[in-house]
N, C-alpha and C positions, 0 to 999 in steps of 0.2 A: 432668713434661716430657709432651705432645705427640708419643706414634706417633705414626710415618706406615709408610703403608700402600699397596706398590709395585703397578697396574696389574702381575694377572697372578697377583702371588699368591694362590691359592684353598685355605685350610683346611678346619675347619669351621666355615664361617661365621658368626663369630663378629668382631667390627671394622670390621661396616660405617661406624659415623662414624667414621671414622678420616681423618686429611685422604689423599688418596692422589692420590699423583703420581707425575709417568713414568722411570725409571729411566734412571739413563744408558747408554751402552754405555760398553766395558770403554776404549774410549781414552780418552774423555773425564773418567771416572770417578778414572785414574792421573794423568791431567792440572788434576785437579782442576781443573775447567772448565763450564762448566753448556756443556749437549745439545742443540744439535734433532735428533741423526739420528736413522731407524727411526720420525722419526716415523708412523703411518699407522692400522689399523684396526683391526691385529689387535692383538696380545700379544702383550709379549717372552716368552710359552714356548709359544706359536704359532708366531712368526719363527724358536722356538731350532729349535724339530720341523724347519718347512721347511728349515730353509738345513741339516742334518744330515741330511735326505731327500737335497740339492742334491748334500752334494758327496758321499754313497756312491755313487749311479747316477755320476756322471761321477768319478770315483773308478777304478769298473769301465771303464768306457767310455777311459778316458786315462791309463790305467797308464799310470806310469815320467814324466809330470809332472813339471815342477819344482814347489815350493807353491807358493798361490795366497794374496794379500791378499785376503781377505773383503769383495764383494765392497759392503757399507753401510760399507766403514771409509776412509773420506775422509783423503788423508795432510794437505787444510791444514783448519781452523778451521771452523767450519759458521760461516756471520753469519744472522743474518735482516731483509736490508733494511729489511721493515718495521718495525725498532728503530733507525732510521734519522732524524734529525731537522733542522731549518734548526738546529736551536742547537749538537749537540752533533757533527755532521760533522766539524769544523775540526780534533776533537778526538782521532779516526782514523785510527790507527795506519798513514800511509802505507804499508804490505803489503798492507797487508788492504782501504784505501782503492783501492787503484789498480785490482782484482777490477768492480768497478765502472766504467763507462766511459757514456757516450750513445750509443743508436745513430743512427749517423748517417744523416737524414734531412735532404733535397733543398730546393731555394728555394721550389719550387709546393705539396711535402706540407700537407698540414693543423700536422703538428708541428709547422712549420718557420719556417708564419703565426700560429702560435698565443705560439711563442716571441719572437717578433720583438712582439707586443705587452708579453708579461714585461715581455722586456727596456727598451721604452719607455716604462714604466708604475714602474722598476727593482721590481720582484719577481722576488724568487729563487727556478726550478721547483724542484717538488720531490724527493728526490733520492730518492724510491725510481722516479723515472719513471729513472733512471738503470739500465743492467742489467748481469749479469759479464761479462764476452769469452764463461764460458761459454751464455751465451740468444744472443747473436747473429750467432752458424753456426749451429748446432742442429742436427746429423745427429741419427736420432732417437734411434741406441744411446747418444749422448752423456750421453742424463738417467744413467741410469745410471751415470756417474760426478760428476754434482756434484750438491752436497746437497742437505738437499729445497730449502734457502727460494729455493735455482737454476733447482728444475726449472719447466715452464711448468706452465700453469691446464691441473688438473687429469691432471696427471701422479701418483699416488701409489703403493704399492707394489706393487699387480698388474697398473700400467700393458704390463707387456711378459713373455711370460712364461716362468717358472720357467728353464722350457731354457733360454734368451737370456740370464736374470741371470746360470748356469750355466756357458756357454759362452765367454762374453763374457770376461773376464779370462784364458782361454786364450788366442784368440784377439791377446787384444796381447800375453800374454810370445812366444806363433810368428812376432808381427810383428813385433817390434822385436831375436829372435837372429834376422836374414839383416839379415848385414852379410860380406862379405868379411874374411879380418883383416887387422889393423895397418897395416903391412906392403903391404899389396896396397889399399886401402883408401885411404891418402893418394897412393899412384900415380897411381890413377885423376881423386883429386881433386886432383891437381898437371897431369895431361892437363887435366881441365877448366876449369882456371885460364887454361892457356894456348890450347886450341881455339877455345872454347866462349864463356868470360865476354868475352874483350875484343870479341866481337860484339852476344851479348847477356846482360850484362851483374843476368841475375835474380834469381841468390843476393846477399842482405847478406853478407855474409861478419865483418863485424865486432860483426856477432848477438853473445847471449850462449849463442846456440843454437850458433856456433864457437865463440866463446873461450873458452867453458867445457870441462867434460872431457864426453867423452857417457856419459849416463846416463839408463836404464832410467825416473829420478823425471822426469825431462823427456822424453817420450820424444818429439820435435822435436829436438830434438840429436842421432833413430837417420834419425828418416824425410825428412827434408832430405841427408844422404849417404845416404838409401836411394836419393833421386829424382835427387843429383847419377852416382853411380855407372849409375844408368837411362839419364843424356845422356851421359853420354862414355864408355859399352861400347863402339859403336860403329867409335870409334875405330882402325885399324888398330894401334896401337903400344898399346892398353890390353889386348888379347886375351890376354898372358901375367898377365893379375893381375885374369884371371875368374873367383874365386873364391867358392862358396857352402857351407853348412853342410849336409850330406847330412840329411833328416832322420829315416834311418833308426839311424844310427851317430852324427853330430857331427858325420863327416871334412870340412875342406875340399875338396871337386871341381873338377876346372877344364871351364867350363863356356864352349859355342859361344855367341857376343856373342847371338843368337838368344833360344840359353835362358836364359841368362845372364838379358835384360829380361825375359823372359814371367813366369821368376817375381817377379821382383821389383816387378815389374808387376801383378800380382797381390796380392804383397803390399802394394803402396800402396794398391791398388784399397779391399782392408778395411783397409786404418789410417787410409784416407779414411774408410770409411762406419760407424764405431768413433767417428768421433771422436776421436780421439789429437792429434793436432794442432790446437789451439784460439786462438789467437793468429791472425786473418785475415789481417797482412797475411805471415807462413812461409804461411798457409793455399794465400797466388793464386804462390805460386814454385812448391812444391811438385807446384799443376794444371799450372803450363805447365812443368815437365819434363817432368812425365806426360808430351806432349800432345808429346813427339820421338818415341814410341815407338806405335807401328800395332800389329797381333800376327797380322789372320786377317783375313775375306772383313770382320766387321764391325766393324773396329780402326776405320775414318774415322769411323763415327759417335760410338765412343766416343771416337777426339783431339778429335770435333768440340764433344763433351758436357762433356768437361775444359772445353776452351782457355773455353766460354760458363763454366764456372761459377767460371774464375778473373780472368774477365771484372768478372759479377756478385759479385765475393767484391771487387776492386778498386774496383766502381762504391760499393759496402755500408764499403769503408773513403774513401768519398769520395773515392779521390784523384785527380778528371775536374776537382776542387779550390782550386786552391793551396794551401798550407799555411800555417797561421800562427802567432804564437812559441806556442810550447810545443808543439803539435803532437806526436803519435809519432812522426810519419818526419822528415824534416826537404823543403827546398822541392826541395836538390837531386837528394836519392834518388826525392821520390817524380815525378820527372820520367826520371831514368834508368827507375824501374819503368814507369811510362806508355811511353814512347817505345814499349821490349823490350816488352809484353805490344803496343800495335800493329802494329809488325812483326811479332807471332808470331801476331795474330788474320788479316793481309794471306795472310798464311801457309799460315795452318792453312783459307781459306778457298777460297784457291788450289786447293791439292791435296786436297780430298774437295770439293769442290766446294760450298759454301756462300753462305752471305751474310754481310756484319761484320760487326762483334755493336761493332767501334771507330766511334766516323764522329770526323772532326780539328774536324769543328763543335761539338763536343757535349761536350766539353774542350778544357781550360788546358793549354797550353804558352807559354811565356813563346815570344816572337821570334828570328830565327835570330838575329839581332848580338847577343838576351842575354849577359851572363858566365853565368850555365846552362845555356844549351845549348853555349858555348862551351867548357864546362867537359868535356862531352860526351865519353867515347872515339871517338877518327877511327873504328873496327870499326861500334859504336854510329849516333853519326851517315855514316854511309855507308850502311848497311842503311837505317835511316829513312830516306831521301832515298829509296832501292831501292824501298820499299814504299811510298811518296807517289808514283813510280811504275805502282807497281801498284797501288794503290787506285783508279788511273784507264782501266788498262789492265783493271783487272777488270770495269768498265760497258760493256763484251762480254757479255757474259754473265749481265747481266742477267737473271730472265723477262718476258718476254713473247710477242706475239700467236706463231702457228709460222711462218705469211708471216714475219717478222722475219728470226727466227731460221737458218730454212733458208741467209736469201741471206749472202751474202757480205762483211765489216762489216773496220771499220777506223776510228775513232775520235782518233787521234794523227793532228792539225792542226798542232801546232810542231816543230818538228824535231828530231828525237830524238839527244840527251846522249852521246859515247861515256863508255866506263869513265874513259877513262887525265884526262875531264877531270874527272869524280864525284871520280875518285883526288887531284885534287889541291886543286879545293875544300874535300873533307873534310880534307885536312891528313894521308891513310890511310898516304900511301909509307914509313913505319913500322914498317906492320904485318908481320905476319910471316908469307913468301911460303901458304903451305899457307890463310890467312886471307884471305886479296888473294884466292887461287883461288877459293876459296867461295865470297864473296862477289860475280867474275865468271862465277862461276856461273849464279848468280841474275840477276845481270843479262841473262844469253843469255838463260833461263828466261822471262825480261817478255819480253825478242824475239819468243819466237817464242810466246808467244797475245796477242801485241799483236797482229793479225793473227786472226778468226777464218776462217776459207775455210768454204763454199755446205756445213751441212750435209744434204743431200739434193745426190745427183749426178743433174745431168739431163744430157739426149739430143742439150741444144743444144752447138753446139760454144764453148768457151768464148770473149770476145772477144778483136781482138789488145792484146798491150801497149801499140800508142798512140794508143787508142781506150779507154782504162781508165784515171781519174782520179790523177795524182797519187799523190796519195797511198795504190793502191789498190797503184795500179804499185814502190814502198818499203815498205812494208807485205809483200806476197811477198817479194819480193828479200833487204828483212831475217831472216824468217820463216825462211826454208834456210837465210841466212847462220847465223843464233846453232844451231841447228839442227847445221849438223855444225860449229861451235867448240863445243859441251859436249863430244862423246866423247874432244877433247885436254883441254881442263882437265880430268877424269880420271886421264889417265896421271897429273898430281901430287899428292902427299899433301892429300887436303883435310878441313879439317875437318867435322864425320858432323852437319848439319844437317837439321830432318824432310822439303825439299826435295828433296834427294839424288835416293832412286830416282824419283821425278816425277822430273827430268830427266834423266833416263837409258831411261827410255819417252819420255819428249817428246819423244828428239832419233829413235827407234822409231820412233814415228810419222809423226813427218814423212817419214824415210826407205825407209817402206813406201809411206807415199802416192803418194813422186816413182816410186818402182818399179813401184806400177801404170799410173801416167798416160802414164809419156817411151814417150817410140815412137823417141829412137835409140841405135844401139849401144853408143855411148858415155857418153853419160847414165846409158840403165842402168844398165851397169856398175859408174858410179862411183854410184846410189843403193845399189845389191848390197853395194859394199864397207860403205861405211854401215850398214847391214842389222846385216850380219856381223861390227861396230864396236860397234854396239849391244846389239845381242845378245852376245858378251863381255862387258862392260861391265857386265850384266845378272846375268851366269853368276857374277863378280869376287862380289858384292853380291847376292846369292843367301841365302849363311850369315847377313848381315846383315839383310838384311829380306825382310818376304814377300812386299811388293811386286814386287820382284827378280824375285823367283823365277818368278809368274805373270806380269808383265808380257812375261819367256822363251818360258816356253810358247805365252803365246797366241801370240806376236812368230815362232816356230815354225814353227807352224801356218798363219800367216796365209803364210810367204816356200813355204813347200812348196805353199800354195795357187794363188802365185802361175805358180812352177817349174812346175806339172800344165798353166796353160792357156796357156803363153809355149809345149807344143811340144804 
């Protein structure tokens, strides 16, 4: 019987003619299956020595942490895509075959053009051109979680530093432990379903991530719930449920909305960087919900980046094309998610001052009288209508020459629709009052920015109202009226969408401008009342939004300056 010597077995030098094979890892050896783990230039003896050194070093740094599964021990059976061929592809187990998918390619891409020739010629594409889902997303650290056959070309055992390999499992454990206790979590999710989901149905609650139990073996079940908590924590009704475990003792402590959101945002950021969510559609949902939180001076920049990532992965999933039979996502769900992303893209572009990334003429949506569009929820239908108006208004703020930017501008030539008319057209009368108030607030915000005042103050007196074009007159009136309506809407219970602090600061800006330019005592008193009312609203929002605190501070400084100049 021929004896076998494993690579790395070093003895007295004898046995050099024996057949050499690679030793299977322990999980595959116990399961009596073919092993392709741990294939590298290092010998098993060297790998074991390095693994032991890393484990001892990290245990000294992170004493008291939970035990971690070794980095190179994959939960799923490794499968080498090179072993697939056209003859036996259909014989693969469905669970294994579903791990490989064709990456999306646009109609003008070289791959798509080549594929069209193959289809016309009756030639099937080589299955090795398909990729597992983890190869399509590809944050860099996700290579550590993928089997060797699914890693990118050139990624070997020494691709990442040894410290990264050691700390990565502990980061995963830390991220997946940050959740409110189950009763609080259920209450926050219910608040999300009542206040946010009717307007922005970003999350699909029918997926396995929500129908199945919460499990660290499926990180998406935890990360998606964390993202929902981040979006819903700003609601006043959620304040009593904002409990998170403390790092020191593991006890749950009540957090302010900003503290709660800051900590969850940090956890979600790490989870996104290390690739805990490897499904593109689930990642789109997580990234979209992360845009609900702006944490500080550079928060708007991060919100714009995350929104861009969400749109990127939506495009890489082909959501801008109509669904075909057999696709992972249905046409109704595709339209629902794409309309939500379209609206969120316009809102983020408005509050961050960035260009939009989704253009209505570059995506496919059914016509308004199509059954799928009619099946959308009234809240999303109304929000979509408002954001199409917002898309037109944002043209006022496109980049241009300094001379054009300095002038007063207004492009809205059609009649401005009344909010009640929009509600009736979208059958949104059945919405909850807080949802209606939130959408009416957005309507007034769009009305304020639909008129762009001159950016440079001139010493020449303004033209009389009679000599102004009719469009400019109506825009100015709408600008002031909508700004005055915003504070009254804050007296109602409003669903907390990302534009809430933006709306309050916008109302303050218009009131301060009126206070500066008015000459009549009665008008000046009314403008000052508007300023103080807006400042009170911003003070109330400061516990929840960083931007509200900053706007309130700047507004009080300007008010003191104007008062000092008046005397």
